[in-house]
DRENDO-1510 file (C-alpha; in Angstrom, 1 decimal, always signed):
<recs>
REC; n; res; u; v; w
REC; 1; MET; +10.4; +19.2; -27.5 .
REC; 2; SER; +6.6; +19.5; -27.9 .
REC; 3; SER; +4.2; +17.8; -25.6 .
REC; 4; ASN; +2.3; +14.8; -26.9 .
REC; 5; TYR; +0.3; +14.3; -23.7 .
REC; 6; PRO; -3.3; +15.4; -23.1 .
REC; 7; ASP; -3.9; +18.2; -20.6 .
REC; 8; GLU; -5.8; +15.9; -18.2 .
REC; 9; CYS; -2.6; +13.8; -17.7 .
REC; 10; ILE; -0.4; +16.9; -16.8 .
REC; 11; VAL; -0.1; +18.2; -13.3 .
REC; 12; LEU; +1.9; +21.2; -11.9 .
REC; 13; ASN; +4.5; +20.3; -9.2 .
REC; 14; LYS; +6.3; +23.4; -7.8 .
REC; 15; GLY; +5.5; +25.3; -11.0 .
REC; 16; LYS; +6.9; +22.6; -13.3 .
REC; 17; LYS; +4.8; +20.3; -15.5 .
REC; 18; GLU; +4.8; +16.6; -14.9 .
REC; 19; VAL; +2.9; +13.8; -16.7 .
REC; 20; ARG; +1.1; +11.2; -14.6 .
REC; 21; LEU; +2.3; +8.1; -16.3 .
REC; 22; PHE; +0.6; +4.7; -15.9 .
REC; 23; VAL; +2.9; +2.0; -14.5 .
REC; 24; GLU; +0.7; -1.0; -13.7 .
REC; 25; THR; -2.6; -2.1; -12.2 .
REC; 26; GLY; -3.4; -4.9; -9.8 .
REC; 27; THR; -4.9; -5.6; -6.3 .
REC; 28; TYR; -3.9; -4.9; -2.8 .
REC; 29; VAL; -4.4; -5.9; +0.8 .
REC; 30; LYS; -4.3; -3.4; +3.6 .
REC; 31; TYR; -3.9; -4.2; +7.3 .
REC; 32; THR; -3.2; -2.5; +10.6 .
REC; 33; TYR; -1.9; -3.8; +14.0 .
REC; 34; THR; -3.8; -4.3; +17.2 .
REC; 35; ASN; -3.0; -5.2; +20.7 .
REC; 36; PRO; -3.9; -9.0; +21.2 .
REC; 37; ASP; -5.1; -8.4; +24.8 .
REC; 38; THR; -7.3; -5.3; +24.3 .
REC; 39; GLY; -8.1; -5.5; +20.5 .
REC; 40; ASN; -7.2; -1.8; +20.3 .
REC; 41; VAL; -5.2; -0.4; +17.4 .
REC; 42; ILE; -1.6; -0.1; +18.4 .
REC; 43; LYS; -1.0; +3.3; +16.7 .
REC; 44; GLU; -3.6; +5.0; +14.5 .
REC; 45; GLY; -2.2; +5.2; +11.0 .
REC; 46; LYS; +0.4; +2.4; +11.4 .
REC; 47; GLU; -0.6; +0.2; +8.5 .
REC; 48; THR; +0.9; -2.1; +5.8 .
REC; 49; ILE; -0.3; -2.4; +2.2 .
REC; 50; ILE; +0.8; -5.3; +0.0 .
REC; 51; LEU; +0.4; -4.6; -3.7 .
REC; 52; LYS; +0.1; -7.3; -6.3 .
REC; 53; SER; +0.4; -6.4; -9.9 .
REC; 54; ASN; -1.6; -8.2; -12.6 .
REC; 55; GLU; +1.9; -9.5; -13.7 .
REC; 56; GLY; +2.3; -11.2; -10.3 .
REC; 57; LYS; +4.9; -8.8; -8.8 .
REC; 58; PHE; +4.6; -7.8; -5.2 .
REC; 59; GLU; +5.5; -4.7; -3.2 .
REC; 60; LYS; +5.1; -3.9; +0.5 .
REC; 61; ILE; +4.5; -0.4; +1.8 .
REC; 62; PHE; +4.7; +0.4; +5.5 .
REC; 63; PHE; +2.9; +3.5; +6.7 .
REC; 64; ILE; +4.4; +4.9; +9.9 .
REC; 65; PRO; +2.6; +7.9; +11.4 .
REC; 66; THR; +4.6; +10.9; +12.4 .
REC; 67; LYS; +3.6; +14.1; +14.1 .
REC; 68; ASP; +2.0; +15.7; +11.0 .
REC; 69; LYS; +2.0; +13.1; +8.3 .
REC; 70; SER; +2.8; +9.5; +7.6 .
REC; 71; LEU; +6.1; +8.1; +6.4 .
REC; 72; ALA; +5.8; +5.5; +3.6 .
REC; 73; ILE; +8.5; +2.9; +3.2 .
REC; 74; ARG; +8.4; +0.8; +0.1 .
REC; 75; THR; +10.1; -2.6; -0.1 .
REC; 76; LYS; +10.1; -5.6; -2.4 .
REC; 77; PHE; +8.1; -8.5; -1.1 .
REC; 78; ASP; +9.1; -12.1; -1.4 .
REC; 79; LYS; +6.4; -14.0; -3.1 .
REC; 80; GLU; +7.0; -17.0; -0.9 .
REC; 81; LYS; +6.0; -15.1; +2.3 .
REC; 82; ILE; +2.4; -14.8; +1.0 .
REC; 83; LYS; +1.8; -18.3; +2.1 .
REC; 84; GLU; +3.1; -17.6; +5.6 .
REC; 85; ILE; +1.2; -14.4; +6.4 .
REC; 86; LYS; -2.3; -14.7; +7.9 .
REC; 87; LEU; -4.5; -11.8; +8.9 .
REC; 88; TRP; -7.3; -11.8; +11.5 .
REC; 89; ASN; -10.6; -11.0; +10.0 .
REC; 90; LYS; -12.8; -9.8; +12.9 .
REC; 91; GLU; -16.0; -9.9; +10.8 .
REC; 92; LYS; -15.5; -13.6; +10.0 .
REC; 93; ASN; -13.8; -14.3; +13.4 .
REC; 94; CYS; -11.0; -16.3; +11.8 .
REC; 95; ALA; -7.6; -16.1; +10.2 .
REC; 96; VAL; -7.5; -15.4; +6.5 .
REC; 97; ASP; -4.9; -15.7; +3.7 .
REC; 98; LEU; -3.2; -12.5; +2.5 .
REC; 99; PHE; -4.4; -13.1; -1.0 .
</recs>
């Protein structure tokens, strides 16, 4: 089978060619976790990203720091939870909606 993909879309992974294939685009919200008493970050690198596709689908990705890297755990995200989650915006000094 011949390749119909442009060279700029092909990457080598362990010596084998792979095509970087577009899936979807959208927006995201990223947040971390702090101690409510001190305001200090609980653990550097412990973060959550909520992805929202232009089609309205949501995914949640947890980043958990390990010794050398971060472990990413991807889960589906219930659209109804968006209304429940508030984030503290320290620049505005108030709670803000997730999206």
